SETITOR-689459 format. One record per residue: x, y, z of N, C-alpha, C in turn; residue number from 1; residue in one letter. Coordinates in pm, whole numbers, plus 50000, padded with zeros to 5 digits. Example, Ala and Ser with C-alpha at 12.3 -4.5 7.8 and 13.67 -1.06 7.14 Angstrom:
! residues 2
[rec [51319, 49431, 50780], [51230, 49550, 50780], [51320, 49670, 50780], 1, 'a']
[rec [51285, 49775, 50708], [51367, 49894, 50714], [51290, 50003, 50787], 2, 's']
***
This chain:
! residues 84
[rec [50102, 49890, 50011], [49992, 49999, 49991], [50079, 50153, 49999], 1, 'x']
[rec [50078, 50180, 49913], [50132, 50302, 49892], [50054, 50455, 49910], 2, 'x']
[rec [50161, 50555, 49909], [50078, 50694, 49947], [49958, 50719, 49828], 3, 'x']
[rec [49993, 50705, 49742], [49864, 50717, 49622], [49750, 50638, 49648], 4, 'x']
[rec [49758, 50512, 49711], [49611, 50433, 49765], [49572, 50481, 49889], 5, 'x']
[rec [49681, 50531, 49966], [49593, 50607, 50092], [49516, 50703, 50070], 6, 'x']
[rec [49572, 50803, 49983], [49495, 50949, 49923], [49391, 50897, 49866], 7, 'x']
[rec [49368, 50781, 49793], [49236, 50740, 49715], [49146, 50722, 49839], 8, 'x']
[rec [49145, 50632, 49897], [49109, 50576, 50027], [49025, 50707, 50103], 9, 'x']
[rec [49117, 50824, 50125], [49070, 50944, 50173], [48975, 50992, 50112], 10, 'x']
[rec [49002, 51023, 49959], [48909, 51093, 49892], [48775, 51013, 49899], 11, 'x']
[rec [48786, 50886, 49883], [48684, 50823, 49869], [48579, 50840, 49973], 12, 'x']
[rec [48647, 50838, 50127], [48571, 50857, 50243], [48523, 50996, 50288], 13, 'x']
[rec [48605, 51099, 50235], [48564, 51206, 50228], [48474, 51266, 50138], 14, 'x']
[rec [48465, 51222, 50009], [48402, 51259, 49903], [48313, 51198, 49858], 15, 'x']
[rec [48285, 51047, 49888], [48186, 50974, 49821], [48094, 50955, 49936], 16, 'x']
[rec [48140, 50954, 50084], [48027, 50908, 50178], [47956, 51036, 50210], 17, 'x']
[rec [47970, 51181, 50157], [47870, 51279, 50177], [47825, 51301, 50055], 18, 'x']
[rec [47850, 51270, 49942], [47766, 51261, 49801], [47659, 51137, 49827], 19, 'x']
[rec [47731, 51080, 49859], [47612, 50954, 49849], [47485, 50981, 49977], 20, 'x']
[rec [47515, 51040, 50048], [47426, 51094, 50165], [47323, 51182, 50110], 21, 'x']
[rec [47388, 51269, 50038], [47314, 51360, 49962], [47220, 51272, 49852], 22, 'x']
[rec [47294, 51224, 49797], [47221, 51158, 49672], [47089, 51070, 49713], 23, 'x']
[rec [47111, 50997, 49845], [47009, 50869, 49885], [46912, 50950, 49973], 24, 'x']
[rec [46932, 51081, 50041], [46820, 51137, 50121], [46775, 51293, 50050], 25, 'x']
[rec [46652, 51332, 50109], [46639, 51445, 50114], [46547, 51479, 49956], 26, 'x']
[rec [46513, 51609, 49936], [46456, 51638, 49846], [46519, 51613, 49697], 27, 'x']
[rec [46432, 51636, 49577], [46519, 51626, 49451], [46661, 51705, 49417], 28, 'x']
[rec [46608, 51810, 49478], [46756, 51914, 49472], [46870, 51896, 49516], 29, 'x']
[rec [46830, 51830, 49651], [46958, 51792, 49754], [47025, 51648, 49656], 30, 'x']
[rec [46942, 51580, 49595], [46938, 51447, 49540], [47080, 51461, 49431], 31, 'x']
[rec [47004, 51601, 49358], [47109, 51638, 49211], [47240, 51710, 49270], 32, 'x']
[rec [47251, 51749, 49385], [47359, 51806, 49433], [47463, 51676, 49475], 33, 'x']
[rec [47423, 51613, 49526], [47490, 51490, 49568], [47530, 51409, 49438], 34, 'x']
[rec [47469, 51406, 49332], [47510, 51348, 49231], [47606, 51419, 49129], 35, 'x']
[rec [47587, 51562, 49134], [47688, 51694, 49092], [47833, 51663, 49169], 36, 'x']
[rec [47809, 51640, 49305], [47951, 51601, 49374], [48033, 51502, 49314], 37, 'x']
[rec [47942, 51386, 49319], [48006, 51255, 49324], [48088, 51236, 49171], 38, 'x']
[rec [48047, 51311, 49089], [48133, 51299, 48949], [48242, 51340, 48932], 39, 'x']
[rec [48266, 51473, 49021], [48445, 51514, 49014], [48479, 51427, 49114], 40, 'x']
[rec [48429, 51373, 49224], [48508, 51319, 49323], [48552, 51145, 49238], 41, 'x']
[rec [48453, 51074, 49178], [48472, 50968, 49104], [48604, 50964, 49012], 42, 'x']
[rec [48562, 51073, 48930], [48672, 51089, 48828], [48816, 51135, 48894], 43, 'x']
[rec [48841, 51224, 48995], [48948, 51220, 49092], [49016, 51112, 49127], 44, 'x']
[rec [48930, 50998, 49192], [48982, 50882, 49248], [48991, 50789, 49160], 45, 'x']
[rec [48933, 50791, 49026], [49008, 50712, 48928], [49117, 50748, 48874], 46, 'x']
[rec [49160, 50882, 48863], [49297, 50921, 48836], [49377, 50895, 48935], 47, 'x']
[rec [49375, 50887, 49073], [49453, 50841, 49154], [49467, 50726, 49183], 48, 'x']
[rec [49391, 50639, 49120], [49412, 50495, 49097], [49487, 50442, 49017], 49, 'x']
[rec [49477, 50518, 48895], [49561, 50511, 48772], [49703, 50525, 48794], 50, 'x']
[rec [49713, 50644, 48851], [49876, 50680, 48910], [49930, 50580, 48998], 51, 'x']
[rec [49852, 50516, 49104], [49919, 50464, 49173], [49935, 50335, 49127], 52, 'x']
[rec [49836, 50291, 49056], [49886, 50128, 48992], [50010, 50167, 48831], 53, 'x']
[rec [50037, 50299, 48830], [50182, 50350, 48746], [50103, 50284, 48568], 54, 'x']
[rec [49969, 50319, 48547], [49933, 50250, 48414], [49844, 50371, 48345], 55, 'x']
[rec [49919, 50441, 48281], [49840, 50579, 48207], [49740, 50493, 48101], 56, 'x']
[rec [49734, 50393, 48098], [49593, 50354, 47981], [49465, 50351, 48060], 57, 'x']
[rec [49511, 50356, 48232], [49370, 50360, 48306], [49314, 50501, 48289], 58, 'x']
[rec [49396, 50576, 48242], [49310, 50724, 48243], [49238, 50738, 48146], 59, 'x']
[rec [49192, 50649, 48061], [49076, 50638, 47949], [48938, 50680, 48058], 60, 'x']
[rec [48911, 50604, 48124], [48801, 50602, 48196], [48771, 50724, 48243], 61, 'x']
[rec [48850, 50781, 48332], [48830, 50904, 48406], [48807, 51035, 48323], 62, 'x']
[rec [48896, 51042, 48189], [48885, 51126, 48113], [48754, 51142, 48037], 63, 'x']
[rec [48679, 50998, 48047], [48568, 50976, 47950], [48410, 51021, 48049], 64, 'x']
[rec [48511, 50987, 48164], [48375, 51018, 48273], [48370, 51170, 48320], 65, 'x']
[rec [48433, 51216, 48315], [48443, 51397, 48350], [48349, 51472, 48233], 66, 'x']
[rec [48341, 51445, 48133], [48221, 51533, 48070], [48090, 51457, 48052], 67, 'x']
[rec [48101, 51323, 48061], [47967, 51237, 48090], [47891, 51307, 48198], 68, 'x']
[rec [47950, 51282, 48293], [47902, 51318, 48445], [47845, 51486, 48417], 69, 'x']
[rec [47916, 51565, 48367], [47851, 51710, 48333], [47751, 51693, 48245], 70, 'x']
[rec [47723, 51645, 48173], [47623, 51578, 48070], [47501, 51573, 48107], 71, 'x']
[rec [47513, 51462, 48242], [47418, 51385, 48304], [47364, 51493, 48409], 72, 'x']
[rec [47458, 51569, 48459], [47393, 51672, 48568], [47279, 51775, 48480], 73, 'x']
[rec [47350, 51794, 48345], [47241, 51882, 48277], [47091, 51810, 48229], 74, 'x']
[rec [47118, 51684, 48193], [46977, 51598, 48188], [46897, 51592, 48306], 75, 'x']
[rec [46933, 51566, 48424], [46917, 51535, 48562], [46810, 51730, 48607], 76, 'x']
[rec [46896, 51806, 48572], [46831, 51974, 48549], [46742, 51971, 48489], 77, 'x']
[rec [46761, 51904, 48375], [46650, 51964, 48257], [46532, 51878, 48305], 78, 'x']
[rec [46541, 51771, 48391], [46425, 51692, 48422], [46338, 51742, 48560], 79, 'x']
[rec [46430, 51805, 48613], [46359, 51858, 48760], [46304, 51988, 48747], 80, 'x']
[rec [46325, 52059, 48615], [46256, 52188, 48598], [46093, 52185, 48567], 81, 'x']
[rec [46035, 52289, 48565], [45877, 52290, 48517], [45870, 52255, 48425], 82, 'x']
[rec [45754, 52180, 48416], [45704, 52124, 48263], [45606, 52221, 48181], 83, 'x']
[rec [45628, 52225, 48075], [45546, 52338, 48013], [45408, 52280, 47980], 84, 'x']
***
């Protein structure tokens, strides 16, 4: 276990637990905030795991996840808006 894996565990504990709590509890706006928070946290977690494993090819997944999580946030925001 090296320092990068410890940093990954700390990021997961400090970022995914609160975002999961927000995504599972409360009104729809708070759930959206939890999902918005989880996207960058998961992306950074995957980048740290790729760096810890010393495999640059593992960076493909977080690089694809970053714009997809933003697009997913836009879709959820559109669904929460008022209906015409």
